[in-house]
N, C-alpha and C positions, 0 to 999 in steps of 0.2 A: 735658098736659105743659105748664108755663110755665115761660119762661125756662130750658129745659133741665131743669126739675125736675119731678119726678112728686108730686103732692100727692093723698093720699088722705082723703077726708072721710066719716065715718059718719054717716047720717042714720037708722039705725035706733035702736031703744030699747035695743038690747043692744050688747056689743062686738062688733067684726068682727076677726077675725085675717087678716091680709094677708100673703102671700109673692109677691114678683116674681122672676122667673126670666129668665135670657137664653134665647136659642134653643137653646143646648147643655145647659140643665137646670140649670146652676149657679145658686144661690140669691144674688141680688144684694142684697136687703133683706128683712126680715121684722119684724114687729110686730103690736101689738093697738092699734086704734083704738076710743077710747071713743065714746060716743053724742055726736053735736054737736061732735066734735072734729076736728081736721086733724092729719095726720101728714106732715111733709115727708121724703121717702126720701133727699134729697140726690143721687139719681141724674143726673148732667149729660150724659151721652151720648146722643146722638140713635139711634134704632133701633127695634127692635120688641122688646117685652117680654112675657112671659107672666105675667099677673096672677091669683092664686087668692086668692078672698076666701070666708072662712067665717064664718058667724054663731056667736057663742058661744052655748052653750045652758047 
């Protein structure tokens, strides 16, 4: 987290599906990150998040 924002960067050679949840299980952000690219989730609240990352096949 940087300045209250979560950034996801894919370093794999394939796309990575990302889903960020709060502790209640509500989806706060989801998207696909291309190889070598970054995605800014726009989440600004401090706290604990659950992050699921799945490599696209």
